[in-house]
DSSP file (Angstrom, degrees, kcal/mol; ACC not computed):
  #  RESIDUE AA STRUCTURE BP1 BP2  ACC     N-H-->O    O-->H-N    N-H-->O    O-->H-N    TCO  KAPPA ALPHA  PHI   PSI    X-CA   Y-CA   Z-CA
    1    1 A M              0   0    0      0, 0.0     2,-0.1     0, 0.0     0, 0.0   0.000 360.0 360.0 360.0 122.3   -1.7  -43.9    1.2
    2    2 A P        -     0   0    0      0, 0.0     2,-0.3     0, 0.0     0, 0.0  -0.347 360.0-112.5 -76.3 152.4   -2.8  -40.2    0.3
    3    3 A R        -     0   0    0      1,-0.1     3,-0.1    -2,-0.1     0, 0.0  -0.579  15.6-155.7 -77.0 137.2   -3.5  -39.2   -3.2
    4    4 A H  S    S+     0   0    0     -2,-0.3    -1,-0.1     1,-0.2     0, 0.0   0.774  87.8  59.0 -85.8 -20.5   -1.1  -36.7   -4.8
    5    5 A G  S    S+     0   0    0      2,-0.0     2,-0.3     0, 0.0    -1,-0.2   0.670  96.7  68.1 -81.6 -17.4   -3.5  -35.3   -7.3
    6    6 A Q  S    S-     0   0    0     -3,-0.1     2,-0.6     0, 0.0    -3,-0.0  -0.785  71.0-139.8-106.7 146.1   -6.1  -34.0   -4.9
    7    7 A L        -     0   0    0     -2,-0.3    -3,-0.1     4,-0.0    -2,-0.0  -0.905  23.8-132.5-102.3 121.8   -5.8  -31.2   -2.3
    8    8 A K     >  -     0   0    0     -2,-0.6     4,-1.6     1,-0.1     3,-0.2  -0.376  15.7-120.8 -73.1 156.0   -7.4  -31.9    1.0
    9    9 A W  H  > S+     0   0    0      1,-0.2     4,-2.4     2,-0.2     5,-0.2   0.838 112.6  55.5 -62.7 -37.5   -9.6  -29.3    2.6
   10   10 A S  H  > S+     0   0    0      1,-0.2     4,-1.9     2,-0.2    -1,-0.2   0.845 106.6  50.6 -68.1 -32.2   -7.4  -29.1    5.7
   11   11 A E  H  > S+     0   0    0      2,-0.2     4,-2.0    -3,-0.2    -1,-0.2   0.862 110.1  50.0 -73.9 -36.0   -4.4  -28.3    3.5
   12   12 A L  H  X S+     0   0    0     -4,-1.6     4,-2.3     2,-0.2    -2,-0.2   0.919 109.3  51.5 -62.7 -46.7   -6.3  -25.6    1.7
   13   13 A K  H  X S+     0   0    0     -4,-2.4     4,-2.6     1,-0.2    -2,-0.2   0.922 109.9  48.9 -63.0 -41.6   -7.4  -24.1    5.0
   14   14 A V  H  X S+     0   0    0     -4,-1.9     4,-2.2     1,-0.2    -1,-0.2   0.897 111.7  49.8 -65.1 -37.6   -3.8  -24.0    6.3
   15   15 A G  H  X S+     0   0    0     -4,-2.0     4,-2.1     2,-0.2    -1,-0.2   0.877 111.1  48.7 -63.8 -36.6   -2.6  -22.3    3.2
   16   16 A L  H  X S+     0   0    0     -4,-2.3     4,-2.8     2,-0.2     5,-0.2   0.916 111.7  49.1 -67.6 -45.5   -5.4  -19.7    3.3
   17   17 A V  H  X S+     0   0    0     -4,-2.6     4,-2.7     1,-0.2    -2,-0.2   0.918 111.9  48.6 -62.6 -42.5   -4.6  -19.0    7.0
   18   18 A V  H  X S+     0   0    0     -4,-2.2     4,-2.3     2,-0.2    -1,-0.2   0.882 112.3  48.7 -66.9 -38.5   -0.9  -18.6    6.3
   19   19 A T  H  X S+     0   0    0     -4,-2.1     4,-2.3     2,-0.2    -2,-0.2   0.930 113.0  47.4 -65.1 -43.8   -1.5  -16.3    3.3
   20   20 A V  H  X S+     0   0    0     -4,-2.8     4,-2.4     1,-0.2     5,-0.2   0.953 112.4  50.7 -63.8 -46.1   -3.9  -14.1    5.3
   21   21 A A  H  X S+     0   0    0     -4,-2.7     4,-2.2    -5,-0.2    -1,-0.2   0.901 109.2  48.8 -54.5 -46.0   -1.4  -14.0    8.1
   22   22 A L  H  X S+     0   0    0     -4,-2.3     4,-2.5     1,-0.2    -1,-0.2   0.926 111.0  51.6 -65.8 -43.5    1.5  -12.9    5.9
   23   23 A V  H  X S+     0   0    0     -4,-2.3     4,-2.3     1,-0.2    -1,-0.2   0.892 109.9  49.2 -60.2 -40.5   -0.7  -10.1    4.3
   24   24 A M  H  X S+     0   0    0     -4,-2.4     4,-2.3     2,-0.2    -1,-0.2   0.879 110.0  50.5 -64.9 -38.4   -1.6   -8.8    7.7
   25   25 A V  H  X S+     0   0    0     -4,-2.2     4,-2.7    -5,-0.2     5,-0.2   0.937 111.8  47.9 -64.7 -45.0    2.0   -8.8    8.8
   26   26 A V  H  X S+     0   0    0     -4,-2.5     4,-2.5     1,-0.2    -2,-0.2   0.912 112.6  48.8 -63.7 -41.6    3.0   -6.9    5.7
   27   27 A I  H  X S+     0   0    0     -4,-2.3     4,-2.0     2,-0.2    -1,-0.2   0.877 111.5  50.2 -67.1 -37.5    0.1   -4.4    6.2
   28   28 A A  H  X S+     0   0    0     -4,-2.3     4,-2.1     2,-0.2    -2,-0.2   0.918 111.0  48.2 -66.2 -42.3    1.2   -3.9    9.8
   29   29 A I  H  X S+     0   0    0     -4,-2.7     4,-1.6     1,-0.2     6,-0.2   0.948 113.3  47.6 -63.3 -45.6    4.8   -3.3    8.9
   30   30 A M  H  <>S+     0   0    0     -4,-2.5     5,-2.5     1,-0.2     6,-1.1   0.865 112.0  49.9 -61.5 -34.9    3.8   -0.8    6.2
   31   31 A N  H ><5S+     0   0    0     -4,-2.0     3,-1.0     1,-0.2    -1,-0.2   0.856 108.5  52.2 -73.1 -34.6    1.4    1.0    8.6
   32   32 A M  H 3<5S+     0   0    0     -4,-2.1    -1,-0.2     1,-0.3    -2,-0.2   0.816 111.6  47.1 -73.0 -29.7    4.1    1.2   11.3
   33   33 A S  T 3<5S-     0   0    0     -4,-1.6    -1,-0.3    -5,-0.2    -2,-0.2   0.345 115.3-117.5 -91.9   7.3    6.5    2.8    8.8
   34   34 A H  T < 5S+     0   0    0     -3,-1.0    -3,-0.2     2,-0.2    -2,-0.1   0.689  80.5 124.1  61.3  23.9    3.8    5.2    7.6
   35   35 A G  S   <S+     0   0    0     -5,-2.5     2,-0.3    -6,-0.2    -4,-0.2   0.908  76.8  27.8 -72.8 -45.0    4.0    3.7    4.2
   36   36 A L        -     0   0    0     -6,-1.1    -2,-0.2    -9,-0.2     3,-0.2  -0.814  69.8-151.0-113.5 154.5    0.3    2.9    4.1
   37   37 A N        +     0   0    0     -2,-0.3    -6,-0.1     1,-0.1    -7,-0.0  -0.415  45.5 134.4-127.0  61.8   -2.4    4.8    6.1
   38   38 A F  S    S+     0   0    0    -11,-0.2     3,-0.1     1,-0.1    -1,-0.1   0.872  76.6  34.5 -76.1 -37.7   -5.0    2.2    6.7
   39   39 A I  S    S+     0   0    0      1,-0.2     2,-0.9    -3,-0.2    -1,-0.1   0.922 117.4  50.6 -86.8 -43.1   -5.7    2.8   10.4
   40   40 A N        +     0   0    0      1,-0.1    -1,-0.2    -9,-0.1     0, 0.0  -0.840  64.0 179.6 -97.8 103.9   -5.2    6.6   10.6
   41   41 A R        +     0   0    0     -2,-0.9    -1,-0.1    -3,-0.1    -4,-0.0   0.099  36.1 124.9 -96.1  23.1   -7.3    8.0    7.8
   42   42 A Q        -     0   0    0      1,-0.1     2,-0.1     0, 0.0    -2,-0.1  -0.645  62.0-121.9 -80.2 134.9   -6.5   11.7    8.4
   43   43 A P        -     0   0    0      0, 0.0     2,-0.6     0, 0.0    -1,-0.1  -0.413  18.1-121.5 -72.4 155.3   -5.2   13.4    5.3
   44   44 A E        -     0   0    0     -2,-0.1     2,-0.3     2,-0.0     0, 0.0  -0.895  30.1-166.3 -98.5 121.7   -1.9   15.1    5.4
   45   45 A L        -     0   0    0     -2,-0.6     2,-0.4     2,-0.0     0, 0.0  -0.825   6.3-160.7-109.1 143.2   -2.0   18.7    4.5
   46   46 A R        -     0   0    0     -2,-0.3     2,-0.3     2,-0.0    -2,-0.0  -0.960   8.4-171.0-125.4 143.5    0.9   21.0    3.6
   47   47 A A        -     0   0    0     -2,-0.4     2,-0.5     2,-0.0    -2,-0.0  -0.975  15.7-151.3-134.9 148.8    0.9   24.8    3.8
   48   48 A L        +     0   0    0     -2,-0.3     2,-0.3    32,-0.0    -2,-0.0  -0.970  28.2 172.4-117.2 113.3    3.3   27.4    2.7
   49   49 A V        -     0   0    0     -2,-0.5     3,-0.1     1,-0.1    -2,-0.0  -0.834  36.1-138.7-121.7 161.0    3.1   30.6    4.8
   50   50 A D  S    S+     0   0    0     -2,-0.3     2,-0.5     1,-0.2    -1,-0.1   0.867  92.5  35.2 -79.8 -40.7    5.1   33.8    5.1
   51   51 A H        +     0   0    0      1,-0.1    -1,-0.2     2,-0.1     0, 0.0  -0.959  52.8 177.4-122.2 129.6    5.2   34.1    8.8
   52   52 A T    >   +     0   0    0     -2,-0.5     3,-2.3    -3,-0.1     2,-0.1   0.059  24.3 155.8-118.5  26.0    5.4   31.1   11.3
   53   53 A Q  T 3  S+     0   0    0      1,-0.3     3,-0.1     3,-0.0    -2,-0.1  -0.311  75.6   7.5 -50.1 120.5    5.5   33.1   14.5
   54   54 A G  T 3  S+     0   0    0      1,-0.3     2,-0.5    -2,-0.1    -1,-0.3   0.422  94.5 131.6  83.9  -1.3    4.2   30.8   17.3
   55   55 A L    <   +     0   0    0     -3,-2.3     2,-0.3     4,-0.0    -1,-0.3  -0.730  28.9 165.5 -85.0 127.3    4.0   27.7   15.1
   56   56 A K    >   -     0   0    0     -2,-0.5     3,-2.1    -3,-0.1    15,-0.3  -0.984  44.1 -87.9-145.4 152.9    5.5   24.6   16.7
   57   57 A V  T 3  S+     0   0    0     -2,-0.3    15,-0.2     1,-0.3    16,-0.0  -0.370 115.1  23.5 -62.3 131.5    5.6   20.9   16.2
   58   58 A G  T 3  S+     0   0    0     13,-2.3    -1,-0.3     1,-0.3    14,-0.1   0.248  89.8 136.6  92.6  -8.4    2.7   19.3   18.1
   59   59 A G    <   -     0   0    0     -3,-2.1    12,-2.6     1,-0.1    -1,-0.3  -0.263  62.0 -95.6 -66.7 156.2    0.7   22.4   18.1
   60   60 A P  E     -A   70   0A   0      0, 0.0     2,-0.5     0, 0.0    10,-0.3  -0.471  27.8-145.7 -77.9 147.6   -3.0   22.1   17.3
   61   61 A V  E     -A   69   0A   0      8,-2.4     7,-3.0    -2,-0.2     8,-1.0  -0.949  20.6-164.5-109.0 127.2   -4.4   22.6   13.8
   62   62 A R  E     -A   67   0A   0     -2,-0.5     2,-0.4     5,-0.2     5,-0.2  -0.926  17.6-170.3-120.5 140.7   -7.8   24.2   13.6
   63   63 A M  E >  S-A   66   0A   0      3,-2.4     3,-1.8    -2,-0.4    -2,-0.0  -0.993  83.7 -15.0-125.3 118.8  -10.4   24.5   10.9
   64   64 A N  T 3  S-     0   0    0     -2,-0.4    -1,-0.1     1,-0.3     3,-0.1   0.827 129.4 -54.8  56.6  34.3  -13.4   26.8   11.7
   65   65 A G  T 3  S+     0   0    0      1,-0.2     2,-0.5     0, 0.0    -1,-0.3   0.503 114.5 115.9  82.8   6.4  -12.4   26.8   15.3
   66   66 A V  E <  S-A   63   0A   0     -3,-1.8    -3,-2.4     2,-0.0     2,-0.4  -0.927  70.9-118.1-112.3 128.9  -12.5   23.0   15.6
   67   67 A D  E     +A   62   0A   0     -2,-0.5    -5,-0.2    -5,-0.2     3,-0.1  -0.505  40.1 165.0 -62.8 118.8   -9.3   21.0   16.4
   68   68 A V  E     -     0   0A   0     -7,-3.0     2,-0.3    -2,-0.4    -6,-0.2   0.364  57.6 -40.9-117.8   2.1   -8.7   18.7   13.4
   69   69 A G  E     -A   61   0A   0     -8,-1.0    -8,-2.4   -27,-0.0     2,-0.3  -0.990  59.6 -85.5 167.5-163.1   -5.1   17.6   14.0
   70   70 A N  E     -A   60   0A   0     -2,-0.3     2,-0.5   -10,-0.3   -11,-0.1  -0.941  39.9 -98.2-137.0 156.6   -1.6   18.5   15.1
   71   71 A V        -     0   0    0    -12,-2.6   -13,-2.3    -2,-0.3     3,-0.1  -0.623  35.8-176.2 -70.9 121.4    1.5   20.0   13.4
   72   72 A R        -     0   0    0     -2,-0.5     2,-0.3     1,-0.3    -1,-0.2   0.831  60.5  -8.5 -94.0 -35.6    3.7   17.1   12.6
   73   73 A S        -     0   0    0    -17,-0.1     2,-0.4   -16,-0.0    -1,-0.3  -0.995  52.5-146.3-157.6 161.7    6.8   18.9   11.2
   74   74 A I        +     0   0    0     -2,-0.3     2,-0.3    -3,-0.1   -17,-0.1  -0.996  25.6 166.6-130.8 134.4    8.1   22.3   10.1
   75   75 A G        -     0   0    0     -2,-0.4     2,-0.5     0, 0.0    -2,-0.0  -0.892  35.3-108.3-142.2 169.0   10.5   22.9    7.3
   76   76 A I        -     0   0    0     -2,-0.3     2,-0.3     2,-0.0    -2,-0.0  -0.920  30.6-130.8-106.5 126.3   12.0   25.6    5.1
   77   77 A A        -     0   0    0     -2,-0.5     3,-0.1     1,-0.1   -29,-0.0  -0.567   6.1-153.6 -76.0 131.5   11.0   25.7    1.5
   78   78 A I  S    S+     0   0    0     -2,-0.3     2,-0.3     1,-0.2    -1,-0.1   0.912  77.8   3.4 -71.5 -43.0   13.8   26.0   -0.9
   79   79 A S              0   0    0      1,-0.0    -1,-0.2     0, 0.0     0, 0.0  -0.977 360.0 360.0-142.9 157.3   11.7   27.8   -3.6
   80   80 A R              0   0    0     -2,-0.3    -1,-0.0    -3,-0.1   -32,-0.0   0.408 360.0 360.0 -91.1 360.0    8.2   29.1   -4.0
């Protein structure tokens, strides 16, 4: 007959595994919806420019001649 007051080591291990698995599922869901940025550590930069001739979604973003990312979206600013 098992004791009700003590927690067995196997029960503790199962609880820890379930907790870690749930945390990993939540992180994966948040990462897929771009809520958290654990896997892709690139910063998101926003720029306000007067002329956007030739700018298109998916186009390369360069800093000092080095490709550092791609244009994700283009929008119109309501006010400056």
